[in-house]
All heavy atoms as an XYZ file, in Angstrom:
942
protein
N      54.525     -8.400     66.105
C      54.073     -9.688     66.693
C      52.983     -9.384     67.729
O      52.975     -8.282     68.300
C      55.335    -10.355     67.271
C      55.946     -9.530     68.406
S      57.367    -10.442     68.940
C      57.873     -9.441     70.280
N      52.291    -10.428     67.981
C      51.151    -10.220     69.016
C      51.736     -9.997     70.434
O      51.323     -9.197     71.153
C      50.269    -11.518     68.960
C      49.036    -11.434     69.794
C      48.137    -10.236     69.419
C      48.236    -12.688     69.748
N      52.701    -10.870     70.834
C      53.409    -10.749     72.084
C      54.676    -11.575     71.997
O      54.862    -12.322     71.012
C      52.622    -11.147     73.253
C      52.158    -12.572     73.339
C      51.246    -12.772     74.469
N      50.808    -14.181     74.549
C      49.748    -14.592     73.822
N      49.068    -13.834     73.145
N      49.431    -15.856     73.926
N      55.592    -11.450     72.988
C      56.920    -12.065     72.880
C      56.901    -13.560     72.552
O      57.565    -14.061     71.726
C      57.724    -11.876     74.198
C      59.077    -12.484     74.100
N      59.327    -13.860     74.350
C      60.242    -11.945     73.814
C      60.611    -14.072     74.136
N      61.197    -12.943     73.741
N      55.962    -14.352     73.174
C      55.891    -15.679     72.905
C      55.421    -16.073     71.489
O      55.485    -17.161     71.042
N      54.986    -15.001     70.759
C      54.441    -15.240     69.353
C      55.304    -14.510     68.390
O      54.854    -14.073     67.366
C      52.976    -14.878     69.287
C      52.103    -15.575     70.250
C      50.593    -15.033     70.044
C      52.074    -17.134     69.960
N      56.550    -14.354     68.737
C      57.476    -13.492     67.916
C      58.032    -14.214     66.746
O      57.888    -15.470     66.599
N      58.787    -13.522     65.845
C      59.303    -14.096     64.565
C      60.233    -15.294     64.842
O      60.413    -16.161     64.067
C      60.003    -13.028     63.837
N      60.848    -15.323     66.151
C      61.795    -16.385     66.501
C      60.971    -17.707     66.532
O      61.611    -18.773     66.515
C      62.458    -16.161     67.749
C      61.568    -16.205     68.996
C      60.845    -15.006     69.395
O      60.715    -14.095     68.608
N      60.248    -15.007     70.526
N      59.636    -17.669     66.634
C      58.862    -18.832     66.597
C      58.198    -19.211     65.173
O      57.387    -20.060     65.074
C      57.704    -18.645     67.587
C      58.104    -18.195     69.016
C      58.424    -19.194     69.996
N      57.502    -20.084     70.242
C      57.705    -21.299     70.741
N      58.898    -21.645     71.051
N      56.717    -22.148     71.006
N      58.777    -18.470     64.215
C      58.182    -18.630     62.844
C      58.662    -19.850     62.084
O      59.331    -19.760     61.047
N      58.289    -21.115     62.614
C      58.656    -22.275     61.966
C      57.547    -23.376     62.116
O      56.785    -23.158     63.044
C      60.059    -22.814     62.549
C      60.085    -23.000     63.999
C      61.520    -23.188     64.452
N      61.597    -23.436     65.798
C      61.713    -22.477     66.722
N      61.563    -21.301     66.347
N      61.853    -22.778     68.015
N      57.665    -24.393     61.398
C      56.489    -25.411     61.416
C      56.497    -26.195     62.673
O      57.539    -26.407     63.390
C      56.650    -26.356     60.226
C      56.404    -25.650     58.879
C      56.687    -26.673     57.790
C      55.017    -25.066     58.777
N      55.335    -26.686     62.982
C      55.024    -27.722     64.010
C      55.461    -27.260     65.381
O      55.904    -28.006     66.283
C      55.780    -28.943     63.649
C      55.214    -29.559     62.401
O      54.015    -29.615     62.186
N      56.090    -30.060     61.583
N      55.212    -25.913     65.659
C      55.395    -25.451     67.089
C      54.047    -25.626     67.820
O      53.068    -25.228     67.274
C      55.760    -23.928     67.088
C      57.080    -23.665     66.322
C      55.779    -23.346     68.500
C      58.321    -23.967     67.165
N      54.083    -26.273     68.924
C      52.798    -26.570     69.646
C      52.505    -25.390     70.528
O      53.342    -24.870     71.104
C      52.929    -27.922     70.391
C      53.226    -29.101     69.446
C      52.160    -29.277     68.427
O      50.964    -29.195     68.690
N      52.554    -29.449     67.158
N      51.247    -25.178     70.747
C      50.774    -24.097     71.732
C      50.988    -24.597     73.129
O      51.100    -25.816     73.391
C      49.278    -23.855     71.493
N      51.148    -23.595     73.992
C      51.282    -24.022     75.412
C      49.934    -24.457     75.987
O      48.900    -24.405     75.370
N      49.968    -24.899     77.299
C      48.762    -25.411     77.940
C      47.683    -24.228     78.095
O      46.532    -24.543     78.070
C      49.106    -25.876     79.301
N      48.198    -22.931     78.222
C      47.200    -21.844     78.293
C      47.624    -20.813     77.250
O      48.792    -20.765     76.801
C      47.266    -21.216     79.644
O      48.487    -20.542     79.829
C      47.074    -22.240     80.800
N      46.732    -19.937     76.821
C      47.015    -19.052     75.827
C      47.887    -17.913     76.443
O      48.443    -17.152     75.590
C      45.664    -18.286     75.399
C      44.872    -19.228     74.497
C      45.623    -19.621     73.158
O      46.092    -18.627     72.497
O      45.621    -20.724     72.882
N      48.058    -17.811     77.675
C      49.033    -16.883     78.276
C      50.502    -17.417     78.458
O      51.341    -16.672     79.006
C      48.475    -16.375     79.657
C      47.205    -15.662     79.479
O      47.038    -14.936     78.504
O      46.371    -15.706     80.391
N      50.693    -18.611     77.956
C      52.023    -19.248     78.046
C      53.005    -18.278     77.316
O      52.898    -17.974     76.202
C      51.972    -20.588     77.379
C      53.334    -21.348     77.592
O      54.393    -20.676     77.721
O      53.318    -22.586     77.503
N      54.111    -17.926     77.974
C      55.188    -17.096     77.407
C      55.807    -17.646     76.162
O      56.172    -16.807     75.371
C      56.248    -16.800     78.461
C      57.288    -15.747     78.212
C      56.825    -14.439     78.203
C      58.532    -16.078     77.883
C      57.703    -13.390     77.946
C      59.468    -15.037     77.641
C      59.002    -13.705     77.615
O      59.914    -12.713     77.385
N      55.817    -18.904     76.044
C      56.474    -19.533     74.825
C      55.489    -20.327     73.996
O      55.802    -21.308     73.431
C      57.586    -20.481     75.325
C      58.677    -19.727     75.972
C      58.756    -19.865     77.378
C      59.568    -18.985     75.306
C      59.813    -19.130     78.148
C      60.585    -18.250     75.933
C      60.676    -18.388     77.393
O      61.649    -17.619     77.987
N      54.225    -19.842     73.863
C      53.182    -20.662     73.225
C      53.224    -20.443     71.698
O      53.646    -19.377     71.277
C      51.782    -20.381     73.762
C      51.400    -19.005     73.456
O      52.229    -18.088     73.108
O      50.177    -18.762     73.503
N      52.824    -21.438     70.917
C      52.554    -21.249     69.515
C      53.677    -20.802     68.692
O      54.873    -20.896     69.089
N      53.309    -20.319     67.509
C      54.317    -19.868     66.441
C      54.082    -18.376     66.277
O      53.203    -17.739     66.950
C      54.081    -20.628     65.201
N      54.794    -17.798     65.303
C      54.657    -16.431     64.997
C      53.254    -16.015     64.739
O      52.453    -16.778     64.076
C      55.533    -16.119     63.750
C      55.265    -14.625     63.371
C      55.802    -13.551     63.899
C      54.443    -14.248     62.263
N      55.430    -12.445     63.214
C      54.556    -12.777     62.167
C      53.635    -14.859     61.341
C      53.938    -12.064     61.330
C      52.989    -14.099     60.379
C      53.116    -12.615     60.370
N      52.838    -14.936     65.262
C      51.447    -14.456     65.029
C      51.493    -12.882     64.949
O      52.132    -12.199     65.812
C      50.567    -14.849     66.120
S      48.801    -14.480     65.784
N      50.965    -12.321     63.896
C      50.899    -10.918     63.674
C      50.086    -10.209     64.837
O      49.174    -10.832     65.372
C      50.268    -10.521     62.382
N      50.407     -8.940     65.107
C      49.707     -8.156     66.231
C      48.293     -7.915     65.721
O      47.364     -7.981     66.502
C      50.454     -6.965     66.498
C      49.717     -6.214     67.598
C      50.620     -4.986     68.113
O      51.561     -4.622     67.493
O      50.169     -4.370     69.127
N      48.074     -7.692     64.418
C      46.744     -7.358     63.948
C      46.628     -7.901     62.509
O      47.440     -8.659     62.035
C      46.456     -5.804     63.955
C      47.563     -5.099     63.174
O      48.038     -5.579     62.151
O      47.955     -3.971     63.659
N      45.548     -7.648     61.878
C      45.328     -8.127     60.527
C      45.842     -7.217     59.327
O      45.415     -7.395     58.273
C      43.777     -8.336     60.326
C      43.264     -9.559     61.226
O      44.052    -10.413     61.472
O      42.072     -9.505     61.478
N      46.818     -6.387     59.699
C      47.408     -5.510     58.764
C      47.943     -6.295     57.523
O      48.494     -7.462     57.739
C      48.396     -4.585     59.395
N      47.855     -5.791     56.318
C      48.316     -6.450     55.219
C      49.808     -6.281     54.948
O      50.285     -6.973     54.090
C      47.547     -6.004     53.998
C      45.994     -6.152     54.056
C      45.706     -7.696     54.089
O      46.141     -8.434     53.285
N      45.002     -8.148     55.068
N      50.475     -5.508     55.666
C      51.905     -5.238     55.515
C      52.786     -5.889     56.456
O      53.950     -5.351     56.742
C      52.235     -3.690     55.324
C      51.371     -2.987     54.292
C      51.629     -3.543     52.896
N      53.012     -3.352     52.474
C      53.561     -3.784     51.379
N      52.760     -4.491     50.608
N      54.829     -3.533     51.045
N      52.466     -7.028     56.981
C      53.319     -7.767     57.962
C      54.152     -8.627     57.261
O      53.778     -9.215     56.274
C      52.434     -8.410     58.998
C      51.447     -7.577     59.612
C      51.592     -7.244     61.139
O      52.580     -7.796     61.615
N      50.632     -6.637     61.688
N      55.372     -8.996     57.755
C      56.170    -10.101     57.142
C      57.098    -10.717     58.154
O      57.317    -10.195     59.279
C      56.959     -9.431     55.955
C      58.073     -8.537     56.449
C      59.290     -8.894     56.844
C      57.998     -7.123     56.503
N      60.161     -7.834     57.156
C      59.355     -6.698     56.966
C      57.043     -6.210     56.125
C      59.557     -5.359     57.099
C      57.369     -4.858     56.352
C      58.642     -4.458     56.835
N      57.565    -11.849     57.803
C      58.715    -12.512     58.443
C      59.908    -12.514     57.405
O      59.701    -12.806     56.295
C      58.356    -13.945     58.845
C      57.477    -14.016     59.956
C      59.587    -14.780     59.258
C      57.014    -15.348     60.458
N      61.052    -12.154     57.973
C      62.220    -12.196     57.241
C      63.213    -13.215     57.729
O      63.457    -13.211     58.940
C      62.877    -10.741     57.244
C      64.172    -10.663     56.350
C      64.629     -9.227     56.505
O      63.898     -8.249     56.318
O      65.880     -9.100     56.675
N      63.731    -13.984     56.814
C      64.694    -15.073     57.286
C      66.026    -14.804     56.583
O      66.074    -14.662     55.228
C      64.127    -16.508     56.816
C      65.117    -17.507     57.140
C      62.804    -16.680     57.469
N      67.076    -14.787     57.318
C      68.432    -14.720     56.814
C      69.062    -16.141     56.865
O      69.284    -16.703     57.972
C      69.286    -13.816     57.700
C      70.699    -13.709     57.334
O      71.143    -14.298     56.349
O      71.498    -12.928     57.936
N      69.360    -16.714     55.689
C      69.919    -18.089     55.671
C      71.413    -18.136     55.965
O      71.975    -19.143     56.039
C      69.619    -18.722     54.302
O      70.231    -17.987     53.284
C      68.102    -18.840     54.070
N      71.937    -16.895     55.973
C      73.418    -16.714     56.310
C      74.303    -17.139     55.133
O      75.552    -17.167     55.306
C      73.816    -17.305     57.606
C      73.099    -16.630     58.760
C      73.556    -17.189     60.103
N      72.744    -16.556     61.146
C      73.061    -16.722     62.417
N      74.107    -17.494     62.806
N      72.382    -16.126     63.320
N      73.686    -17.562     54.056
C      74.558    -17.891     52.906
C      73.577    -17.900     51.686
O      72.341    -17.993     51.923
C      75.163    -19.270     53.024
C      74.165    -20.434     53.178
C      74.937    -21.801     53.328
N      74.046    -22.955     53.242
C      73.166    -23.322     54.154
N      72.957    -22.649     55.284
N      72.532    -24.363     53.996
N      74.074    -17.877     50.462
C      73.309    -17.941     49.304
C      72.607    -19.302     49.320
O      73.242    -20.379     49.398
C      74.172    -17.738     48.025
C      74.797    -16.297     48.082
C      73.289    -17.859     46.802
C      73.831    -15.128     48.094
N      71.288    -19.275     49.087
C      70.496    -20.494     49.138
C      69.501    -20.486     47.962
O      69.056    -19.474     47.485
C      69.535    -20.475     50.506
O      70.479    -20.336     51.578
C      68.723    -21.666     50.605
N      69.183    -21.691     47.463
C      68.290    -21.873     46.426
C      66.875    -22.101     46.986
O      66.672    -23.194     47.685
C      68.683    -23.086     45.600
C      67.713    -23.320     44.384
C      68.195    -24.518     43.599
C      67.260    -24.870     42.463
N      67.781    -26.083     41.735
N      65.985    -21.200     46.802
C      64.661    -21.273     47.371
C      63.674    -21.872     46.291
O      63.694    -21.433     45.183
C      64.051    -19.848     47.735
C      64.801    -19.330     48.907
C      65.780    -18.338     48.715
C      64.385    -19.675     50.215
C      66.396    -17.839     49.811
C      65.160    -19.092     51.310
C      66.114    -18.124     51.127
N      62.920    -22.935     46.653
C      62.003    -23.576     45.735
C      60.530    -23.484     46.244
O      59.687    -23.810     45.427
C      62.353    -25.082     45.568
O      62.256    -25.729     46.907
C      63.757    -25.231     45.049
N      60.314    -23.005     47.438
C      58.842    -22.806     47.880
C      58.833    -22.316     49.252
O      59.930    -22.136     49.928
N      57.636    -22.169     49.765
C      57.411    -21.710     51.144
C      56.320    -22.535     51.675
O      55.290    -22.914     51.015
C      56.951    -20.202     51.171
C      56.523    -19.819     52.589
C      58.066    -19.317     50.678
N      56.483    -22.982     52.931
C      55.385    -23.837     53.583
C      54.844    -22.991     54.684
O      55.529    -22.432     55.493
C      56.012    -25.116     54.258
C      56.593    -25.940     53.088
C      54.893    -25.894     55.013
C      57.284    -27.313     53.635
N      53.456    -22.848     54.745
C      52.864    -22.158     55.778
C      52.009    -23.188     56.602
O      51.534    -24.178     56.083
C      51.931    -21.000     55.178
O      50.857    -21.636     54.382
C      52.683    -19.990     54.483
N      51.799    -22.817     57.896
C      51.020    -23.604     58.769
C      50.342    -22.659     59.772
O      50.993    -21.760     60.336
C      51.834    -24.672     59.390
C      51.060    -25.496     60.439
C      51.895    -26.597     61.010
O      53.200    -26.617     60.886
N      51.414    -27.489     61.800
N      49.123    -22.879     60.143
C      48.518    -22.105     61.136
C      49.068    -22.239     62.560
O      49.720    -23.200     62.825
N      48.808    -21.263     63.402
C      49.229    -21.373     64.786
C      48.334    -22.314     65.564
O      47.162    -22.224     65.518
C      49.149    -20.056     65.541
C      49.554    -20.109     66.963
C      49.741    -18.672     67.464
N      48.435    -17.968     67.690
C      47.940    -17.878     68.946
N      48.500    -18.286     69.958
N      46.772    -17.154     69.079
N      48.982    -23.356     66.168
C      48.209    -24.396     66.953
C      47.687    -23.717     68.213
O      48.473    -23.699     69.196
C      49.125    -25.562     67.290
C      48.461    -26.614     67.965
O      47.252    -26.653     68.033
O      49.095    -27.530     68.467
N      46.491    -23.431     68.192
C      45.776    -22.750     69.361
C      44.516    -23.328     69.648
O      43.718    -23.528     68.509
C      45.705    -21.311     69.159
O      44.813    -20.680     70.193
N      43.995    -23.601     70.843
C      42.699    -24.230     71.046
C      41.624    -23.174     70.930
O      40.517    -23.636     70.830
C      42.807    -24.841     72.395
O      42.999    -23.963     73.437
N      41.939    -21.901     71.059
C      40.817    -20.803     71.058
C      40.901    -19.854     69.983
O      39.956    -19.139     69.757
C      40.712    -20.265     72.418
C      41.990    -19.414     72.709
C      40.376    -21.169     73.523
C      41.898    -18.570     73.945
N      42.038    -19.831     69.202
C      42.137    -18.860     68.101
C      42.401    -19.603     66.796
O      43.137    -20.664     66.815
C      43.283    -17.863     68.301
C      43.158    -17.043     69.511
N      42.188    -15.930     69.544
C      43.717    -17.037     70.801
C      42.252    -15.458     70.780
N      43.106    -16.052     71.483
N      41.925    -19.082     65.713
C      42.162    -19.464     64.381
C      43.046    -18.484     63.690
O      42.658    -17.527     63.198
C      40.929    -19.679     63.569
C      40.087    -20.847     64.019
O      40.649    -21.842     64.513
O      38.824    -20.827     63.890
N      44.452    -18.723     63.776
C      45.361    -17.788     63.174
C      46.204    -18.582     62.076
O      46.816    -19.640     62.365
C      46.341    -17.367     64.294
C      45.737    -16.561     65.394
O      44.876    -15.647     64.976
O      46.016    -16.716     66.549
N      46.022    -18.092     60.864
C      46.745    -18.638     59.798
C      46.824    -17.647     58.633
O      46.073    -16.633     58.626
C      46.159    -19.962     59.373
C      44.680    -19.904     59.039
C      44.168    -19.610     57.787
C      43.797    -20.267     60.103
C      42.821    -19.593     57.622
C      42.450    -20.215     59.868
C      41.967    -19.844     58.598
N      47.806    -17.785     57.769
C      48.002    -16.870     56.616
C      47.315    -17.511     55.384
O      47.589    -18.536     54.997
C      49.549    -16.811     56.278
C      49.781    -15.965     55.082
C      50.313    -16.218     57.546
N      46.421    -16.704     54.859
C      45.560    -17.244     53.761
C      46.169    -16.864     52.330
O      45.961    -17.639     51.430
C      44.170    -16.608     53.787
O      44.265    -15.207     53.768
C      43.394    -17.097     55.048
N      46.967    -15.768     52.328
C      47.667    -15.413     51.047
C      48.841    -14.592     51.440
O      48.803    -13.923     52.467
C      46.733    -14.667     50.049
O      46.303    -13.439     50.614
N      49.778    -14.531     50.511
C      51.135    -13.769     50.713
C      51.920    -13.502     49.445
O      51.607    -14.175     48.516
C      51.947    -14.523     51.770
C      52.305    -15.909     51.447
C      53.582    -16.169     50.832
C      51.474    -16.979     51.712
C      53.934    -17.397     50.402
C      51.926    -18.290     51.328
C      53.075    -18.514     50.676
N      52.802    -12.620     49.619
C      53.750    -12.282     48.578
C      55.161    -12.830     49.112
O      55.283    -12.926     50.275
C      53.849    -10.843     48.190
C      52.563    -10.327     47.787
C      51.780     -9.467     48.649
C      52.010    -10.450     46.480
C      50.517     -8.978     48.277
C      50.793     -9.953     46.104
C      50.076     -9.156     46.921
N      56.064    -12.958     48.183
C      57.417    -13.398     48.594
C      58.397    -12.418     47.922
O      58.336    -12.115     46.673
C      57.712    -14.836     48.135
C      59.095    -15.269     48.416
C      56.680    -15.782     48.643
N      59.440    -12.026     48.679
C      60.497    -11.205     48.264
C      61.881    -11.812     48.657
O      61.972    -12.567     49.556
N      62.875    -11.437     47.772
C      64.158    -11.931     47.972
C      65.237    -10.794     47.983
O      65.007     -9.814     47.329
C      64.599    -12.920     46.858
C      63.649    -14.115     46.863
C      62.644    -14.170     45.998
C      63.952    -15.213     47.596
C      61.744    -15.239     45.980
C      63.157    -16.331     47.608
C      61.994    -16.338     46.813
N      66.241    -11.083     48.737
C      67.367     -9.981     48.810
C      68.713    -10.735     49.060
O      68.719    -11.808     49.672
C      67.001     -8.999     49.887
O      68.085     -8.083     50.133
N      69.774    -10.062     48.759
C      71.087    -10.525     49.065
C      71.748     -9.672     50.180
O      72.815    -10.065     50.779
C      72.030    -10.682     47.868
C      71.657    -11.836     47.000
O      71.272    -12.896     47.571
N      71.641    -11.675     45.768
N      71.098     -8.506     50.491
C      71.665     -7.652     51.475
C      70.669     -7.103     52.530
O      71.039     -6.280     53.379
C      72.342     -6.359     50.846
C      71.324     -5.602     50.083
O      70.077     -5.860     50.042
O      71.663     -4.667     49.285
N      69.371     -7.489     52.428
C      68.358     -7.198     53.422
C      67.960     -5.679     53.320
O      67.191     -5.198     54.033
C      68.749     -7.438     54.906
O      67.575     -7.262     55.657
N      68.489     -5.009     52.285
C      68.151     -3.664     51.971
C      67.258     -3.486     50.681
O      66.356     -2.777     50.608
C      69.369     -2.777     51.977
C      70.199     -2.879     53.181
C      69.447     -2.315     54.421
O      68.788     -1.308     54.400
N      69.486     -3.082     55.460
N      67.770     -4.182     49.653
C      67.165     -4.042     48.303
C      66.324     -5.412     48.148
O      67.002     -6.402     48.143
C      68.172     -3.893     47.182
O      68.950     -2.774     47.613
C      67.531     -3.716     45.882
N      65.115     -5.311     47.876
C      64.253     -6.501     47.800
C      63.700     -6.573     46.304
O      63.307     -5.606     45.734
C      63.019     -6.381     48.722
C      63.513     -6.571     50.167
C      64.080     -5.651     51.006
C      63.742     -7.811     50.844
N      64.547     -6.157     52.139
C      64.342     -7.554     52.110
C      63.520     -9.158     50.499
C      64.592     -8.491     52.991
C      63.797    -10.212     51.408
C      64.281     -9.811     52.642
N      63.601     -7.845     45.876
C      62.927     -8.055     44.589
C      61.758     -9.055     44.893
O      61.913    -10.109     45.428
C      63.969     -8.866     43.657
O      65.127     -7.998     43.376
C      63.297     -9.125     42.260
N      60.581     -8.532     44.515
C      59.386     -9.347     44.729
C      59.289    -10.398     43.634
O      59.593    -10.183     42.498
C      58.201     -8.541     44.778
C      58.235     -7.428     45.973
S      58.492     -8.128     47.579
C      56.972     -8.966     47.801
N      58.790    -11.592     44.010
C      58.595    -12.649     43.052
C      57.313    -12.298     42.206
O      56.287    -11.900     42.782
C      58.287    -13.958     43.758
C      58.470    -15.157     42.881
C      59.716    -15.776     42.826
C      57.417    -15.658     42.120
C      59.907    -16.906     41.953
C      57.587    -16.814     41.387
C      58.797    -17.381     41.255
O      59.033    -18.480     40.395
N      57.505    -12.357     40.942
C      56.405    -11.873     40.055
C      55.992    -13.049     39.121
O      56.691    -14.000     38.914
C      56.693    -10.708     39.194
O      57.731    -11.120     38.175
C      57.319     -9.569     39.991
N      54.827    -12.888     38.491
C      54.283    -13.803     37.526
C      54.698    -13.337     36.080
O      54.188    -13.816     35.096
C      52.857    -14.034     37.624
C      52.033    -12.724     37.396
O      52.540    -11.716     36.984
N      50.805    -12.868     37.727
N      55.552    -12.309     36.091
C      55.980    -11.632     34.797
C      55.410    -10.276     34.587
O      55.857     -9.535     33.821
N      54.331    -10.062     35.333
C      53.483     -8.725     35.202
C      53.354     -8.051     36.448
O      53.361     -6.905     36.534
C      52.137     -9.088     34.526
C      52.238     -9.739     33.232
C      52.037    -11.081     33.134
C      52.548     -9.121     32.013
C      52.152    -11.770     31.792
C      52.630     -9.686     30.814
C      52.498    -11.048     30.698
O      52.544    -11.745     29.556
N      53.095     -8.795     37.522
C      52.770     -8.233     38.882
C      53.300     -9.183     39.984
O      53.663    -10.269     39.613
C      51.318     -7.914     39.047
C      50.498     -9.176     38.894
C      48.985     -8.886     38.846
O      48.603     -7.723     38.933
O      48.189     -9.864     38.851
N      53.381     -8.615     41.204
C      53.694     -9.500     42.310
C      52.762    -10.686     42.363
O      51.586    -10.612     42.277
C      53.618     -8.737     43.626
C      54.683     -7.660     43.677
C      54.464     -6.846     45.002
O      53.684     -7.193     45.913
O      55.323     -5.875     45.215
N      53.410    -11.897     42.502
C      52.679    -13.119     42.433
C      52.075    -13.407     43.827
O      52.764    -13.295     44.847
C      53.548    -14.287     42.056
C      52.820    -15.572     41.837
S      53.933    -16.730     41.016
C      52.917    -18.126     41.077
N      50.763    -13.636     43.911
C      50.081    -13.939     45.117
C      50.075    -15.440     45.286
O      49.752    -16.223     44.452
C      48.573    -13.452     45.137
O      48.601    -12.151     44.902
C      47.845    -13.844     46.411
N      50.603    -15.902     46.538
C      50.555    -17.308     46.968
C      49.455    -17.514     47.910
O      49.091    -16.703     48.647
C      51.953    -17.737     47.489
C      53.078    -17.577     46.504
C      53.788    -16.415     46.374
C      53.410    -18.679     45.792
C      54.866    -16.364     45.487
C      54.476    -18.647     44.862
C      55.205    -17.504     44.710
N      48.861    -18.656     47.790
C      47.780    -19.019     48.733
C      48.314    -19.906     49.790
O      48.960    -20.891     49.543
C      46.736    -19.639     47.877
C      46.175    -18.745     46.838
N      45.376    -17.714     47.102
C      46.338    -18.733     45.507
C      45.127    -17.050     45.953
N      45.708    -17.587     45.000
N      47.926    -19.558     50.999
C      48.322    -20.365     52.188
C      47.243    -21.255     52.731
O      46.623    -22.021     51.919
N      46.921    -21.108     54.006
C      46.072    -22.050     54.613
C      44.629    -21.677     54.574
O      44.306    -20.455     54.509
C      46.482    -22.066     56.125
C      47.903    -22.539     56.259
O      48.831    -21.800     56.103
N      48.107    -23.849     56.591
N      43.799    -22.628     54.718
C      42.327    -22.475     54.926
C      41.881    -23.028     56.277
O      40.746    -23.055     56.670
C      41.568    -23.152     53.776
C      41.767    -22.539     52.365
C      41.751    -24.619     53.705
N      42.848    -23.504     56.969
C      42.659    -23.988     58.315
C      43.977    -23.819     59.157
O      45.045    -23.478     58.526
C      42.145    -25.380     58.500
C      43.144    -26.427     57.847
O      44.354    -26.454     58.257
O      42.782    -27.192     56.979
N      43.936    -24.079     60.475
C      45.158    -23.931     61.260
C      46.017    -25.138     61.393
O      47.067    -25.106     61.881
C      44.849    -23.349     62.581
C      44.009    -24.252     63.452
C      43.639    -23.562     64.744
C      42.876    -24.490     65.611
N      42.495    -23.907     66.942
N      45.600    -26.276     60.891
C      46.209    -27.531     61.137
C      47.025    -28.104     59.994
O      47.929    -28.952     60.150
C      45.151    -28.638     61.499
C      44.401    -28.160     62.765
O      45.157    -27.724     63.768
O      43.126    -28.264     62.760
N      46.707    -27.651     58.753
C      47.361    -28.290     57.606
C      48.457    -27.451     57.024
O      48.315    -26.399     56.540
C      46.245    -28.523     56.460
O      45.083    -29.154     57.046
C      46.824    -29.359     55.260
N      49.601    -28.032     56.995
C      50.751    -27.340     56.332
C      50.533    -27.229     54.887
O      50.045    -28.186     54.227
C      51.975    -28.194     56.613
C      51.666    -29.014     57.772
C      50.143    -29.315     57.666
N      50.700    -26.103     54.245
C      50.528    -25.879     52.752
C      51.860    -25.491     52.115
O      52.471    -24.606     52.510
C      49.453    -24.808     52.489
C      49.327    -24.573     51.026
C      48.153    -25.259     53.168
N      52.246    -26.252     51.045
C      53.457    -25.973     50.378
C      53.080    -25.133     49.135
O      52.267    -25.565     48.327
C      54.107    -27.198     49.814
C      55.237    -27.099     48.837
C      56.443    -26.306     49.356
C      55.701    -28.405     48.300
N      53.707    -23.866     49.020
C      53.566    -23.066     47.859
C      54.799    -23.178     47.124
O      55.853    -22.488     47.546
C      53.204    -21.630     48.302
O      51.964    -21.513     48.949
N      54.936    -23.817     46.050
C      56.113    -23.906     45.246
C      56.369    -22.811     44.319
O      55.350    -22.223     43.776
C      56.126    -25.238     44.385
C      56.121    -26.533     45.215
C      56.220    -27.724     44.449
O      55.117    -28.170     43.966
O      57.279    -28.270     44.216
N      57.616    -22.279     44.243
C      57.932    -21.295     43.257
C      58.015    -21.883     41.896
O      58.750    -22.916     41.675
C      59.209    -20.634     43.634
C      59.386    -20.058     45.058
C      60.879    -19.556     45.351
C      58.383    -18.925     45.229
N      57.311    -21.291     40.812
C      57.441    -21.819     39.522
C      58.864    -21.945     39.051
O      59.242    -22.826     38.317
C      56.623    -20.857     38.691
C      55.642    -20.327     39.612
C      56.399    -20.329     40.957
N      59.659    -20.919     39.411
C      61.091    -20.913     39.051
C      61.887    -20.689     40.383
O      61.616    -19.708     41.064
C      61.463    -19.788     38.119
C      60.834    -20.011     36.644
C      61.484    -21.147     36.014
O      62.541    -21.515     36.153
O      60.710    -21.776     35.176
N      62.862    -21.580     40.817
C      63.584    -21.349     41.903
C      64.354    -19.984     41.967
O      64.656    -19.523     40.875
C      64.559    -22.529     41.860
C      63.923    -23.499     41.066
C      63.164    -22.768     40.055
N      64.642    -19.515     43.077
C      65.377    -18.225     43.290
C      66.551    -18.406     44.188
O      66.420    -19.130     45.228
C      64.417    -17.161     43.858
C      65.253    -15.851     44.159
C      63.256    -16.867     42.904
N      67.682    -17.974     43.764
C      68.893    -17.963     44.646
C      69.084    -16.541     45.304
O      69.180    -15.611     44.683
C      70.149    -18.373     43.814
C      71.421    -18.259     44.510
C      69.889    -19.675     43.090
N      69.176    -16.595     46.633
C      69.333    -15.405     47.387
C      69.725    -15.795     48.873
O      69.778    -16.901     49.180
C      68.024    -14.537     47.433
N      70.021    -14.730     49.640
C      70.372    -14.979     51.024
C      69.174    -14.725     52.039
O      68.947    -15.485     52.853
C      71.462    -13.967     51.501
C      71.866    -14.203     52.913
C      73.066    -13.353     53.323
N      73.052    -13.324     54.769
C      74.057    -12.699     55.478
N      75.034    -12.127     54.859
N      73.992    -12.727     56.767
N      68.349    -13.819     51.599
C      67.194    -13.430     52.475
C      65.824    -13.714     51.758
O      65.737    -13.519     50.491
C      67.181    -11.997     52.851
C      68.419    -11.499     53.682
C      69.516    -11.159     52.987
C      68.277    -11.522     55.106
C      70.645    -10.722     53.794
C      69.429    -11.034     55.799
C      70.496    -10.655     55.125
N      64.830    -14.111     52.554
C      63.523    -14.222     51.978
C      62.536    -13.608     52.931
O      62.835    -13.590     54.179
C      63.118    -15.762     51.751
C      61.702    -15.870     51.099
C      63.233    -16.517     53.091
C      61.439    -17.321     50.732
N      61.539    -13.036     52.484
C      60.523    -12.413     53.326
C      59.202    -12.566     52.688
O      59.012    -12.774     51.500
C      60.896    -10.943     53.661
C      60.172     -9.857     52.939
C      60.328     -8.496     53.371
N      61.313     -7.968     54.182
C      61.606     -6.643     54.357
N      60.924     -5.859     53.536
N      62.556     -6.302     55.050
């Protein structure tokens, strides 16, 4: 994460930025850098049917932070992960092209699992 106020605990839609960029609780989750191996992991605490993922950029007046593409993995124990594939390779999902518009990426086939990342 970039800093505490931008940690994974803020990884949900429609979180508004603080009045200043230094606000301890501003915005939503934001990666520390542009590394390609960052993820958010969600434990639903029960077996859940996943049908898609919605992404939305971080609401910031001076930064453009959003996820443009991503992969999705599932697990029932948080140790062994199965990546969502198109039958041949890990399926790439497309996210945002701006920081303001929520984008729904539907899974072609729903997946039942406890964890998603």
